[in-house]
Every structure is written in C-alpha cells, then in structure tokens.
C-alpha positions as a Markdown table, in Angstrom:
| # | Residue | x | y | z |
|---|---|---|---|---|
| 1 | Met | 9.8 | -4.1 | 40.9 |
| 2 | Ala | 6.8 | -4.1 | 38.5 |
| 3 | Arg | 6.9 | -7.1 | 36.2 |
| 4 | Ile | 5.4 | -7.8 | 32.8 |
| 5 | Asn | 4.9 | -11.1 | 31.0 |
| 6 | Ile | 5.2 | -10.7 | 27.2 |
| 7 | Tyr | 4.3 | -13.7 | 25.1 |
| 8 | His | 5.6 | -14.0 | 21.5 |
| 9 | Leu | 3.6 | -16.5 | 19.5 |
| 10 | Tyr | 5.4 | -18.6 | 17.0 |
| 11 | Pro | 8.5 | -16.4 | 16.6 |
| 12 | Glu | 10.2 | -18.6 | 14.0 |
| 13 | His | 7.2 | -18.8 | 11.8 |
| 14 | Leu | 5.5 | -15.4 | 12.1 |
| 15 | Asn | 8.3 | -13.0 | 11.5 |
| 16 | Leu | 7.8 | -11.4 | 8.1 |
| 17 | Asn | 8.9 | -7.8 | 7.4 |
| 18 | Gly | 11.0 | -7.4 | 10.5 |
| 19 | Asp | 8.2 | -8.2 | 12.9 |
| 20 | Arg | 10.7 | -9.4 | 15.5 |
| 21 | Gly | 11.6 | -5.7 | 16.0 |
| 22 | Asn | 8.3 | -5.2 | 17.7 |
| 23 | Ile | 9.3 | -7.6 | 20.5 |
| 24 | Leu | 12.7 | -6.0 | 20.8 |
| 25 | Ala | 11.0 | -2.6 | 21.1 |
| 26 | Leu | 8.6 | -3.8 | 23.8 |
| 27 | Cys | 11.2 | -5.6 | 25.9 |
| 28 | Glu | 13.9 | -2.9 | 25.7 |
| 29 | Arg | 11.6 | 0.0 | 26.3 |
| 30 | Ala | 10.0 | -1.8 | 29.2 |
| 31 | Arg | 13.5 | -2.4 | 30.7 |
| 32 | Trp | 14.5 | 1.3 | 30.2 |
| 33 | His | 11.4 | 2.3 | 32.1 |
| 34 | Gly | 12.5 | 0.0 | 35.0 |
| 35 | Leu | 10.2 | -3.0 | 34.4 |
| 36 | Ala | 11.2 | -6.6 | 34.9 |
| 37 | Val | 10.5 | -8.4 | 31.7 |
| 38 | Asn | 9.6 | -12.1 | 31.3 |
| 39 | Leu | 9.6 | -12.9 | 27.6 |
| 40 | Val | 7.9 | -16.2 | 26.7 |
| 41 | Pro | 8.4 | -17.5 | 23.2 |
| 42 | Val | 5.6 | -19.9 | 22.3 |
| 43 | Gln | 6.4 | -22.6 | 19.7 |
| 44 | Pro | 3.8 | -24.7 | 17.8 |
| 45 | Gly | 2.4 | -27.4 | 19.9 |
| 46 | Glu | 3.2 | -25.7 | 23.2 |
| 47 | Thr | 0.4 | -24.7 | 25.6 |
| 48 | Ile | -0.3 | -21.0 | 25.9 |
| 49 | Asp | -1.0 | -19.9 | 29.5 |
| 50 | Phe | -3.4 | -17.0 | 28.7 |
| 51 | Gly | -4.0 | -16.6 | 32.4 |
| 52 | Ala | -0.3 | -15.6 | 32.9 |
| 53 | Cys | 0.0 | -13.5 | 29.8 |
| 54 | Asp | -0.1 | -9.7 | 30.1 |
| 55 | Leu | 0.8 | -8.8 | 26.5 |
| 56 | Leu | 0.7 | -11.0 | 23.5 |
| 57 | Phe | 2.4 | -10.4 | 20.1 |
| 58 | Met | 1.8 | -12.1 | 16.8 |
| 59 | Gly | 3.6 | -11.1 | 13.6 |
| 60 | Gly | 2.9 | -11.9 | 10.0 |
| 61 | Gly | 3.6 | -15.0 | 8.1 |
| 62 | Gly | 3.1 | -16.8 | 4.8 |
| 63 | Asp | 0.0 | -18.8 | 4.0 |
| 64 | Ala | 1.4 | -22.1 | 5.4 |
| 65 | Glu | 2.5 | -20.4 | 8.6 |
| 66 | Gln | -0.8 | -18.6 | 9.0 |
| 67 | Asn | -2.7 | -21.8 | 8.5 |
| 68 | Met | -0.5 | -23.4 | 11.2 |
| 69 | Ala | -1.2 | -20.6 | 13.6 |
| 70 | Ala | -4.9 | -20.8 | 12.9 |
| 71 | Ala | -5.0 | -24.5 | 13.6 |
| 72 | Glu | -3.1 | -24.1 | 16.8 |
| 73 | Leu | -5.1 | -21.2 | 18.2 |
| 74 | Lys | -8.5 | -22.7 | 17.3 |
| 75 | Lys | -7.8 | -25.3 | 20.0 |
| 76 | Arg | -7.6 | -22.4 | 22.6 |
| 77 | Arg | -10.0 | -19.9 | 21.0 |
| 78 | Arg | -12.3 | -19.8 | 24.0 |
| 79 | Asp | -9.5 | -19.2 | 26.5 |
| 80 | Met | -8.1 | -16.5 | 24.2 |
| 81 | Gln | -11.4 | -14.8 | 23.8 |
| 82 | Gln | -12.0 | -14.8 | 27.6 |
| 83 | Ala | -8.5 | -13.2 | 28.1 |
| 84 | Ile | -9.3 | -10.5 | 25.6 |
| 85 | Glu | -12.6 | -9.8 | 27.3 |
| 86 | Ala | -10.8 | -9.6 | 30.6 |
| 87 | Gly | -8.4 | -7.0 | 29.2 |
| 88 | Met | -5.3 | -8.8 | 28.0 |
| 89 | Val | -3.3 | -6.7 | 25.6 |
| 90 | Ile | -2.6 | -8.0 | 22.1 |
| 91 | Leu | -0.8 | -6.6 | 19.1 |
| 92 | Ala | -1.3 | -8.7 | 15.9 |
| 93 | Thr | 0.3 | -7.5 | 12.6 |
| 94 | Gly | -0.1 | -8.5 | 9.0 |
| 95 | Gly | -1.6 | -11.9 | 8.4 |
| 96 | Ser | -2.2 | -12.5 | 12.1 |
| 97 | Tyr | -4.4 | -9.4 | 12.1 |
| 98 | Gln | -6.5 | -11.0 | 9.3 |
| 99 | Leu | -6.7 | -14.2 | 11.4 |
| 100 | Phe | -8.5 | -12.5 | 14.2 |
| 101 | Gly | -11.5 | -11.8 | 12.0 |
| 102 | His | -14.5 | -13.9 | 10.8 |
| 103 | Tyr | -12.9 | -15.2 | 7.6 |
| 104 | Tyr | -10.5 | -14.6 | 4.8 |
| 105 | Thr | -11.6 | -15.2 | 1.2 |
| 106 | Thr | -9.0 | -16.0 | -1.4 |
| 107 | Leu | -9.0 | -14.9 | -5.0 |
| 108 | Arg | -10.3 | -18.3 | -6.0 |
| 109 | Gly | -13.3 | -17.8 | -3.7 |
| 110 | Glu | -12.2 | -20.2 | -1.0 |
| 111 | Arg | -13.3 | -19.0 | 2.4 |
| 112 | Met | -10.8 | -19.6 | 5.2 |
| 113 | Pro | -12.4 | -19.4 | 8.7 |
| 114 | Gly | -10.8 | -17.0 | 11.2 |
| 115 | Leu | -10.7 | -17.0 | 15.0 |
| 116 | Glu | -13.7 | -14.6 | 15.2 |
| 117 | Leu | -12.0 | -12.6 | 17.9 |
| 118 | Met | -12.7 | -9.3 | 16.2 |
| 119 | Asp | -15.7 | -8.1 | 14.2 |
| 120 | Leu | -14.1 | -7.9 | 10.7 |
| 121 | Tyr | -13.5 | -9.9 | 7.6 |
| 122 | Thr | -10.9 | -9.9 | 4.8 |
| 123 | Glu | -11.2 | -10.6 | 1.1 |
| 124 | Ala | -8.3 | -10.9 | -1.3 |
| 125 | Gly | -7.8 | -8.2 | -3.9 |
| 126 | Gly | -6.2 | -8.4 | -7.3 |
| 127 | Lys | -3.4 | -5.9 | -6.5 |
| 128 | Arg | -1.2 | -5.7 | -3.5 |
| 129 | Leu | -1.4 | -2.6 | -1.4 |
| 130 | Thr | 2.2 | -1.5 | -0.7 |
| 131 | Gly | 4.2 | 1.5 | 0.4 |
| 132 | Asn | 4.7 | 3.8 | 3.3 |
| 133 | Ile | 1.7 | 4.6 | 5.4 |
| 134 | Val | 0.9 | 7.4 | 7.9 |
| 135 | Val | -2.3 | 7.4 | 10.0 |
| 136 | Ser | -3.9 | 9.6 | 12.6 |
| 137 | Cys | -4.5 | 7.5 | 15.7 |
| 138 | Gly | -7.2 | 8.4 | 18.2 |
| 139 | Leu | -5.8 | 6.4 | 21.1 |
| 140 | Trp | -4.5 | 9.8 | 22.4 |
| 141 | Asp | -6.1 | 13.2 | 22.7 |
| 142 | Pro | -5.1 | 15.0 | 20.6 |
| 143 | Pro | -4.5 | 12.2 | 18.0 |
| 144 | Arg | -0.9 | 11.2 | 17.2 |
| 145 | Thr | 0.5 | 9.9 | 14.0 |
| 146 | Leu | 1.6 | 6.3 | 13.5 |
| 147 | Val | 4.0 | 5.4 | 10.6 |
| 148 | Gly | 4.9 | 2.1 | 9.0 |
| 149 | Phe | 5.1 | 0.1 | 5.8 |
| 150 | Glu | 2.2 | -1.9 | 4.3 |
| 151 | Asn | 2.3 | -4.8 | 1.9 |
| 152 | His | -0.9 | -6.8 | 1.8 |
| 153 | Ala | -3.3 | -8.2 | -0.8 |
| 154 | Gly | -6.2 | -8.6 | 1.6 |
| 155 | Arg | -9.0 | -6.0 | 1.9 |
| 156 | Thr | -10.2 | -5.9 | 5.4 |
| 157 | Cys | -13.6 | -4.4 | 6.4 |
| 158 | Leu | -14.5 | -3.6 | 9.9 |
| 159 | Gly | -17.8 | -4.4 | 11.6 |
| 160 | Lys | -19.7 | -2.4 | 14.2 |
| 161 | Gly | -18.0 | -4.2 | 17.0 |
| 162 | Val | -14.5 | -2.7 | 16.5 |
| 163 | Gln | -12.9 | 0.7 | 15.9 |
| 164 | Pro | -10.1 | 1.5 | 13.5 |
| 165 | Leu | -6.6 | 1.9 | 14.9 |
| 166 | Gly | -6.3 | 5.1 | 12.7 |
| 167 | Arg | -7.5 | 7.2 | 9.8 |
| 168 | Val | -5.2 | 7.0 | 6.8 |
| 169 | Leu | -3.4 | 10.3 | 5.9 |
| 170 | His | -1.1 | 8.7 | 3.4 |
| 171 | Gly | -1.2 | 5.1 | 2.0 |
| 172 | His | -3.9 | 2.5 | 1.6 |
| 173 | Gly | -4.9 | 1.1 | 5.0 |
| 174 | Asn | -7.3 | -1.7 | 5.6 |
| 175 | Asn | -8.8 | -1.8 | 2.1 |
| 176 | Gly | -7.6 | 1.2 | 0.1 |
| 177 | Ser | -11.1 | 2.8 | 0.0 |
| 178 | Asp | -12.5 | 3.7 | 3.4 |
| 179 | Lys | -9.4 | 5.4 | 4.9 |
| 180 | Thr | -9.3 | 3.1 | 8.0 |
| 181 | Glu | -6.2 | 1.2 | 9.2 |
| 182 | Gly | -6.1 | -1.6 | 11.7 |
| 183 | Ala | -8.7 | -2.5 | 14.3 |
| 184 | Val | -9.1 | -2.0 | 18.1 |
| 185 | Tyr | -11.3 | -4.2 | 20.3 |
| 186 | Arg | -10.9 | -3.6 | 24.0 |
| 187 | His | -7.0 | -3.8 | 24.4 |
| 188 | Ala | -6.5 | -6.0 | 21.3 |
| 189 | Ile | -5.0 | -4.2 | 18.3 |
| 190 | Gly | -4.6 | -5.5 | 14.7 |
| 191 | Ser | -2.6 | -3.6 | 12.1 |
| 192 | Tyr | -1.2 | -3.9 | 8.6 |
| 193 | Met | 1.6 | -1.6 | 9.5 |
| 194 | His | 5.0 | -3.2 | 9.9 |
| 195 | Gly | 8.6 | -2.4 | 9.0 |
| 196 | Pro | 8.4 | -3.0 | 12.1 |
| 197 | Leu | 5.7 | -0.9 | 13.7 |
| 198 | Leu | 6.8 | -0.1 | 17.2 |
| 199 | Pro | 10.4 | 1.2 | 17.0 |
| 200 | Lys | 9.3 | 4.3 | 15.0 |
| 201 | Asn | 6.2 | 4.8 | 17.2 |
| 202 | Pro | 7.4 | 4.7 | 20.8 |
| 203 | Trp | 4.2 | 6.2 | 22.1 |
| 204 | Leu | 2.3 | 3.1 | 20.9 |
| 205 | Thr | 4.9 | 0.9 | 22.6 |
| 206 | Asp | 4.4 | 2.7 | 25.9 |
| 207 | Tyr | 0.6 | 2.6 | 25.4 |
| 208 | Leu | 0.7 | -1.2 | 25.1 |
| 209 | Leu | 3.0 | -1.6 | 28.2 |
| 210 | Ala | 0.8 | 0.7 | 30.2 |
| 211 | Lys | -2.4 | -1.2 | 29.3 |
| 212 | Ala | -0.7 | -4.5 | 30.1 |
| 213 | Leu | 0.3 | -3.2 | 33.6 |
| 214 | Ala | -3.2 | -1.9 | 34.3 |
| 215 | Tyr | -4.6 | -5.3 | 33.2 |
| 216 | Arg | -2.7 | -6.8 | 36.1 |
| 217 | Gly | -3.6 | -4.0 | 38.5 |
| 218 | Gln | 0.0 | -2.8 | 38.8 |
| 219 | Thr | 0.6 | 0.9 | 39.4 |
| 220 | Phe | 3.8 | 2.2 | 37.7 |
| 221 | Thr | 5.2 | 5.6 | 36.8 |
| 222 | Phe | 6.9 | 5.6 | 33.4 |
| 223 | Lys | 10.2 | 7.4 | 33.0 |
| 224 | Glu | 10.9 | 10.3 | 30.6 |
| 225 | Leu | 13.1 | 8.5 | 28.1 |
| 226 | Asp | 15.3 | 10.0 | 25.6 |
| 227 | Gln | 13.6 | 8.9 | 22.4 |
| 228 | Ser | 15.2 | 11.5 | 20.0 |
| 229 | Phe | 16.3 | 8.8 | 17.6 |
| 230 | Glu | 12.9 | 7.2 | 17.5 |
| 231 | Glu | 11.2 | 10.6 | 16.9 |
| 232 | Gln | 13.7 | 11.5 | 14.2 |
| 233 | Ala | 12.9 | 8.2 | 12.4 |
| 234 | His | 9.2 | 8.9 | 12.8 |
| 235 | Gln | 9.4 | 12.4 | 11.5 |
| 236 | Thr | 11.5 | 11.3 | 8.6 |
| 237 | Ala | 8.8 | 8.8 | 7.6 |
| 238 | Val | 6.2 | 11.6 | 7.8 |
| 239 | Arg | 8.3 | 13.8 | 5.6 |
| 240 | Leu | 8.7 | 11.1 | 3.1 |
| 241 | Ala | 5.0 | 10.8 | 2.8 |
| 242 | Gly | 4.7 | 14.5 | 1.7 |
| 243 | Ser | 5.0 | 18.0 | 2.8 |
| 244 | Arg | 1.2 | 18.3 | 3.6 |
| 245 | Leu | 1.5 | 15.5 | 6.2 |
| 246 | His | 4.7 | 17.1 | 7.6 |
| 247 | Arg | 2.8 | 20.3 | 8.2 |
| 248 | Trp | -0.1 | 18.4 | 9.8 |
| 249 | His | 2.3 | 16.6 | 12.1 |
| 250 | Ala | 4.2 | 19.8 | 13.0 |
| 251 | Arg | 0.9 | 21.5 | 14.1 |
| 252 | Arg | 0.4 | 18.7 | 16.6 |
| 253 | Ala | 3.9 | 18.3 | 17.8 |
C-alpha cells in the first residue's frame, strides 16, 4: 500500500480560521483513495525530520504565534530550503504564507525578517482585505477555480522567482491591486485563502497528494471519488461571488 507522511506544524498555535480543516481534508481524502496516512503533529521545540516529510502544512496564527514559528523554523531554514528544492510539498496559509517571504513590514515601519524561502515580501496595509474570494488557478489545463475566504492586513508582492497560485476573479488576493493570489515555488504553495481552503477545493487536495507521492517516487492510481458535496459547496461559493463568475465557472465545468 502506498504511504504518505503528512507533517502538521504547530497545530495548537497555527489554527486560525478553521485551518485544521485542511489537515482533515488531506488525511481523509488520502484514505478514501486507499493511501496509508502517517500524520505527524510537530510541536514547538520538537525536531522536524524534513527528510521523512512528504507533505507539510502550516496554518495561520496571531503575531505571537507567527513569531514563535519564525524563531523555530529559522533554526532549520537550510534543511527546509533543501527539502523544497528537492520537491517536498508544502501548503502554507495566512500568516505562514507571509513568513515564507523575505520580510514583513508593520504599519509602524518595523521590518520582521522572513524565512526567505519564496521570492516575495509583505507590507502591512491600513485596511484589512476581507471577504469571499474566487481565483482562476493555472495548475490545471484548462484552469480551475479555487474558492475561499480571505482576512488579512498584509499586502504581499511577488518577485520574479515565484508564480501566483491564481488570478483573482472576485475578491482582493495578495494585495488588492495586481489581481494575484498566493504563490507557487516548485511544489510549495502559499495562499491567503482559508475557511478552510481544501474541503471546498478537492482538486487542489488531490494535486497536493499526487505531488507528494511523486516526490517519493511512488506510483499510484487515484480513485474516482464521490465529491458531490464538495462540488456543491464550491459552486455555492462561486454563485455567492456573482452571476458573472457563475457563468465563467459553468463554461469550464
């Protein structure tokens, strides 16, 4: 039986906005496909075995929790960077996404160094960017929509070394101006979408699982799962964003 090692970093500290639901989606969907799942919760102070990790998830947290995570991960930054370059799969949401960049600048002008794992930076804005969000994601051909909820004060700008996860069809995205949302570097993905993200976007869940298996050189055939409830939730989110988006989505269904 094919096996996947999923690491959940600091689950008690980085769990804003229902982020634990992303882990539930990954584990349950993997089991439904017939995979053996080894879920490894990592607590502050514990060693992270990046060599054994296939897929790593980090959720969002408050300032204190994010500072804790930054301090912990800076000790292992080189190992984490090497794992990313080798193809380890990562999903980082909310503040953890910001943490992967060069720096975060607060409203008072204080610059907080990031892990510099992705070519991006974040600066605080005066108004929070909140609400439902729909993006067109080019991880598939043709593109598929991703839906979620965003609630962030940071304005993230991408450098040349990364690609956006999607183009905003409805909502704010990375910074409210350039129509990008999230970032992708190799198989590491950062996103402001939560609510949580994966349950309403099962194709993204399967994408992460498939890349994690390929990272370990495992061949596996995914099952055709009944995801009617997930698709209904997704389509409802698209409809709530407006009739124009619903028509866009219907043409690509």
